[in-house]
N, C-alpha and C positions, 0 to 999 in steps of 0.2 A: 797570571792564573796559577794558584798554588798547585804544586805537584799532586797533592792529595786529591784535589778536585779532578785532575786530569786522569788519574789512575783509579777510577771508581771501583774496579773489580778487586783491588787489593787494599783499599783504604777508605774508611768511612768517617773519619774524624772531621768535624766541621772546619771550614776554612777559617783562617785568622780573621778576627774582626776588622772591618775596614777602618781606615783612619777617619778622624772626625770630619775632615774636609770632604770625605766621600760618603757621608751618610746619605741614605736614599733621598732623592728629590721628593718634595711634596707636590703632588699633582692635584690641582683643585678639580674634583669630580663635578662635572656640569657647571664649572665655574665656582663651586663651593656651595653645594645645595644645603649644607647645614648652617651656613652663615647668612644667606640671602636667597631670594627667589632664583631658582636654578636657571642657567643659560640666559641670564639677563646682563645688561651693562652694569647694573648695580652689583651683581655677583662678581663680575670681572673686577670692578673697582675695589671691592673688599678683598678679593683674593690677592691682588697686587699689594694692597696695604698690609695684608697679613703675611707677606713674604712667601707666597707660593712660588715654587720654582718653575712651574709649567701649568697650563690650563688644558682641561679636557672638556670639549664642547660638543654638543649634539646637533646634527644638521638634518633638516628636512627641506623640501621645496614648497614654496607658496604656489597659489593657483597660477600666478603669472611667471612661474619659473625662477623665482629668486631664492637663493639659499638663505634660510633663516634658522635661528637657534630654538629648538624645542624638541623634547624627547617623546612624551606619551603619544599614543595613537589618536587620542581625542583631546580637544582643547578643554573639555570639562574636567579633566583630571587635575589641572593646575590653575585654570583661568576662570574668568566670569563669562566665558563664551562656550559654545558647543560646536561639535563637528570636527572633521579632520583638518589639519593644517592646510592641506591642498585645496580646501574649499574656499579659502580666502586669499586675497592679494596681500603682498608684503605691506602695503600701506594700511590695509584693514587690520592686519596682525599687529602692527605697531600700536594700534589703539586698544588692543586687548590687554587686560591686566594679568600678566603672567605671575604676579605676586598675590593673587586673590586667595589662594589656600595656604600661603606661607604663614606659619604661626610661631610665636615665641612665648615662653612662660612669662606670666606677669603676676603681680601681687594678688589679683583676684581670679587667677586662672589664665588660660591661654589668650593671647591677643593676636590680632591680625594687622600688623603695622602698615602693610602695603595696600590695604583697602582704601586708605585715605591718601596714600602716595603711590599711585600706580606705577608698575614697571612693565613697559611694553615688551613685545617679542622683537628682538633686534635682528637685523640682517647679518649675515656672515661678514659682509664688508664693514659694517659699523663696528662689529666686534674686533676685527683685525686692527682697525684704526684706533680702537680704545686700548689695545694691549701694547705695552712697550715692545719695540721691535726685537729686543734681545731675549724676550721671554718665549720659550717653545710652546707650541700649540698642537694638541692632538684633536683631530676632528673625527668624531664617531658618526658614521653614515647610517641613518635609520630608514630612509624611504626606499621603496621599490616601485618600479624597476630601477636598477642601478645606473644604467647608461645616461638618462636625462640629468640625474643629480650629479653624476661625475662630470659631465660637460659643463654644467652651471658652476660647480665648485671650482673646476680647473680654470674657468674663465676669470673668476674673482681672484684666485691665487696668482694668476699671471698678471692681471691688471694691477694688483696690489703688491706685486713683486714679493710674495709671501711664501713661495715654495720652500726656500731654505729653512724656514722656521716651523714648518708644518709636517706632521706625520699623520697618515690616514689609518683609521681603524674601522673595522666593521665585523659583525658576526656573520654577515652575508657574504658568501664566497664570490658573488657576482661582482663585488667591488674590486676584488683581486684582479679580475679579468678586465674590467672597464678602465681602471687606472693604469693598466699595463701599457696603454697607448700613450702615456705621458712619462717619458724616461726620467724626468726630473722629480717624479713623485716618489716619496718614501712611504712605505706601507708596513704595518704590522703583518707578520705572517698570519695565515688563516687560523681562526680559533680552533677549527677542527684539527689542524696539524699540531697545535700546542697541546690541546687536550689529549690527543692520542699519545703523544710522547710522554706526557706526565703520567697518564694511566699505565703505560707500558713500564715506566720506571717503578711506579708505586706497587704494581702487581708482580714485580720480580722479573720482568721481561728484558731488563737491561736497557742500555742506551741505544736506540735505533734511530738512524737518520737525524743527527743533530742539525740545528738550523744553519743556514748560510752565515758566512762570517759577518755580514753587515745587518743581520736580521733584527727586527724589533718584535718582542713577544710579550704577551700579557695574559694573566689568568688570576682568578681569585686566590688569595692566600688560604682561605677556608671556603669550601664549597660543598653543598649538599649534593650527593651523587646517588643515583639509583643504579644498582647492579642487578642485571637480569640474567638468570641462568635458565637455559632452554632444556626442557625434558622431552621425552617421547610423548608424554600425555599433557604437556602444558609448559608452564614456566614458573620460576620462583623469583621474587623480587625482594631486594634488601635496600633500605635507605641508610646511607652512610654520611656522616659529617666528616669529610675528608680534608686533610691538609696535604696538598700534593707537592708544594714547593718544599724542598729539602736540600741539604748539602749535595746529595747525590744527583738530584734532578737539576740543580743549578750548574753543577759540574758538567752534566750531560749537555745542557743547552750551550755551554761555552767550550765544548770540546774542540770545536774547529777554530774558535777565536774568542779571546777575552772581550772583543768589541760587540758581541751579541748583547742587545739591550733587553733587560728583564723588568717588567712592571708587575708588582703585586697589587691586585685589585681588592678594594674593600678593606683597607687598613685604617681603622678609626679609633684605636686606643693605644696606650703606651706599650702594653705587652706585645701587641702585634707589630708595632713599629720597631721595637727592639728585636723581635724575631726576624723581621725583614732585613734590618740592618746587619744582624749577625750572619744572615745568609749571603749578604753582599749583593742584593738586587739593586738595580739602578734607580728605581722610583717606586713610590706607593701612591695609589689612587685613593684619596681621602675626601670625605664629605665636608670637613671643616678645616680649612687651612689655618684659621685662628687657633683652634685647639691643637692641631698637629705641630704648628710652629713652636708652641709652648712646650709640648712633649719633647720635641727634638732638642730644644735649648736646655732642658732639664736633664738630659741623658748624661750620666757620668762619663768622663774621659780618662783612660780608655774605656771602651765598652766592656761591660761585664756580661759576656755571652754564656748562657747555660751550657754545660757539657751535654753532649748527645751520645746515648749509648749505641753501641754497634749491634746489629741484628745477630742472633745466635748463629755461630758457625762462621762468622765473618772475620777475616784476619785484620789486624791493626798494624 
């Protein structure tokens, strides 16, 4: 960890660009939702072929308690069926076409290639068996309550001997508690904790309570944020397009250990990938591994990181 990042109160110059071998991992968002129907075996196949470094997959429970891959609350969002995932068995979900709404540009307008070649909703077990064992997997927990899904996912990970290659993520704090019963589980810290720390840094409050030495953390590189100011007679609200990851915030997150893992979410173009690389984050969550692999390959070596100006009144 550069001394500059460790001593944030006296130094705000960006950390040195990471070497080429340590460019951020490309993590295929929902298996690569920009390249194939998300959270399907086809998306996984393409992500592997396009040299993704890890896969981010979304998990819910079927009616018969089987962990399956699907994100929206209703099947109608992406498939040719309707109703919640939990209203159908895993066998029924396998016959649903998860590629129904996936479109690609064609000569005469958008085309829907998977309407003639359906892609079913796979089980977590099927997905793990389709992913090379050396490829890390991040599982995003979506269903509530947390306990039943935690138990079902833990059973699959144990039976497939997949705990060492899996990290658990959820925006729901309930999963932090339910997975605590499994000492072999690796989890991202709660999104609330990550957000609070980033906002504290961005609003000038300094580095408060850095993550534990082995923590995994994730937040969007850019995020629309609503700032609410309370008055005696009401409140004022401001909408802000914020970029919360900065050399200072990265340094704060790694103040206790350089081993803290940082993932920048929603990195989908060359400018954002370069920004993430110059910050030294560990991985970027990208919709199209195909596109991002080409962007990474085209980056000049060594990286040409833009200079960052110090805030007024800050020592260099």
